C-alpha positions in Angstrom: -145.1 77.9 30.9 -142.2 80.6 32.5 -143.7 83.6 34.3 -141.4 85.8 33.1 -142.7 85.2 29.4 -146.1 87.1 30.1 -147.9 89.7 32.6 -150.7 88.9 35.1 -152.8 92.0 36.5 -156.1 93.0 38.5 -157.0 90.5 40.3 -160.9 90.7 41.4 -163.4 88.2 42.8 -166.4 87.5 40.7 -169.7 89.0 42.0 -170.8 85.7 43.6 -167.2 85.3 45.3 -166.7 81.9 44.4 -164.3 82.8 41.5 -160.8 84.8 41.4 -160.6 86.5 38.0 -157.6 88.3 36.4 -155.8 89.8 33.1 -153.1 87.6 31.7 -151.1 87.6 28.5 -150.3 83.9 29.1 -151.1 82.4 25.4 -151.3 85.2 23.6 -149.1 86.0 20.4 -147.6 89.2 21.8 -146.9 89.9 25.6 -148.9 92.7 26.4 -152.0 91.4 25.0 -154.2 90.6 27.9 -157.2 88.0 28.5 -159.6 87.9 31.2 -159.3 84.2 32.9 -160.5 82.8 36.1 -159.5 80.5 39.1 -161.7 78.4 41.3 -159.5 78.7 44.5 -161.2 75.5 45.8 -160.4 73.3 42.7 -157.7 75.4 41.2 -159.5 75.3 38.1 -158.1 77.9 35.7 -160.8 79.0 32.7 -159.6 81.7 29.7 -162.9 83.7 29.6 -162.0 86.1 26.5 -159.8 85.8 23.3 -159.2 89.0 22.9 -156.2 88.1 20.6 -158.3 86.4 18.6 -159.8 90.2 17.6 -157.0 92.2 18.1 -158.4 94.1 21.2 -156.1 95.3 23.8 -156.5 95.8 27.3 -154.1 95.9 30.2 -156.3 98.2 33.1 -159.3 98.2 35.1 -162.5 96.3 35.1 -165.7 95.9 36.6 -168.1 93.2 37.0 -172.1 93.8 36.7 -174.0 93.0 39.7 -175.9 89.8 37.7 -172.2 88.3 37.0 -172.6 88.2 33.2 -171.4 91.3 31.9 -167.3 92.9 32.8 -166.9 96.6 31.7 -163.8 97.1 30.8 -161.1 99.6 29.2 -159.3 99.1 25.8 -159.0 99.8 22.0 -158.6 97.7 18.9 -155.9 100.0 17.6 -152.9 101.1 19.3 -152.6 104.5 17.9 -156.3 105.3 18.8 -157.9 106.8 22.4 -159.1 104.1 24.9 -162.7 103.7 25.2 -164.7 101.7 27.4 -166.8 98.3 26.4 -168.8 95.9 27.7 -167.8 92.3 27.7 -170.5 89.2 27.7 -169.7 86.4 29.0 -172.0 83.9 27.4 -171.9 85.8 24.1 -168.3 86.4 24.2 -168.5 89.9 22.8 -167.3 93.1 23.0 -169.8 96.2 22.6 -168.8 99.9 23.0 -170.4 101.5 26.2 -168.3 105.0 25.8 -166.5 105.5 22.6 -165.2 109.4 22.1 -161.9 111.0 20.8 -160.4 111.2 23.9 -159.3 108.3 26.8 -161.9 106.7 28.9 -160.2 104.5 31.1 -160.9 102.4 34.8 -164.5 101.8 34.6 -166.3 101.2 37.8 -170.4 100.3 37.8 -172.6 101.6 40.9 -173.8 99.0 43.2 -177.2 99.9 41.2 -176.0 99.4 38.0 -177.1 102.6 36.8 -174.1 104.5 36.6 -170.6 104.3 35.4 -167.6 106.0 36.8 -164.6 106.4 35.0 -161.3 108.5 34.5 -161.2 110.4 31.4 -159.1 113.5 29.9 -162.1 115.2 27.7 -161.9 118.1 30.1 -158.3 118.3 29.1 -156.7 116.5 32.4 -157.6 113.3 33.6 -160.7 113.6 35.7 -163.7 111.4 37.2 -166.5 111.7 35.4 -170.1 109.6 35.8 -171.8 108.1 32.9 -175.8 107.4 33.7 -177.1 104.8 31.7 -180.8 105.8 32.6 -180.6 109.4 31.4 -177.5 108.7 28.6 -175.8 112.0 30.5 -172.0 112.4 31.5 -171.2 114.3 34.6 -167.6 115.6 35.6 -167.1 114.8 39.0 -163.6 116.7 39.9 -162.3 119.5 38.5 -159.7 120.5 41.2 -156.1 121.0 40.5 -155.3 119.5 44.0 -155.7 115.9 42.8 -153.6 114.2 39.9 -155.2 110.5 38.4 -153.1 108.2 36.6 -155.5 105.3 34.9 -153.1 103.0 35.5 -152.8 103.4 39.3 -156.1 104.9 40.1 -158.6 102.9 41.7 -162.2 103.7 41.7 -164.8 101.7 44.1 -168.2 102.7 44.6 -169.1 102.9 48.3 -173.0 103.3 47.5 -174.9 104.7 44.8 -173.9 107.8 45.7 -170.3 107.3 47.1 -167.2 106.4 45.5 -163.6 105.8 47.3 -160.9 106.7 44.9 -157.2 106.6 44.9 -155.4 109.9 44.0 -152.4 111.5 44.2 -151.2 114.8 46.1 -147.8 116.0 46.9 -146.7 113.0 45.4 -148.6 111.1 47.4 -151.1 108.1 47.0 -154.2 108.8 49.4 -157.8 107.8 49.3 -160.4 109.9 49.0 -164.2 109.6 49.4 -166.4 111.8 46.9 -170.0 112.2 46.4 -171.5 111.5 43.6 -175.1 113.0 41.9 
């Protein structure tokens, strides 16, 4: 297959570090429908983990693994005219479950190391800002709100450093920079 016929994005190691996962539009009906794939670096065996084309799910952005390695949190939607939501994909059941559904765009999910919070970029305050969702209490907290930072969910990366600190890529004065942000 010729590489210019499909796209590949968002490489990441599995939690055990044994495989590399990525999103690819290979083998889909449209060049812009992505599935999750994995490659074993030792054997080069490539496996398609999802079949989002079959269920009409659109994703092309960031995703994050649960520590168990059984679930992947990702943003996407079933209708291209609707806002982007956050879903949990079960690798064993091959099912998508809505985690955050709202009238806003929710993108770039990142799961805390203890799996109790989900950080994400949302426009629910009128601008793209960093938010968290606490799975235990069921509450949302807006973390940022300074006009100094601009978030573009296509390019912004979120990475939890600890259960209360996130490293995030932001844009300030037309430059990309990494910022460490405290989270409660």
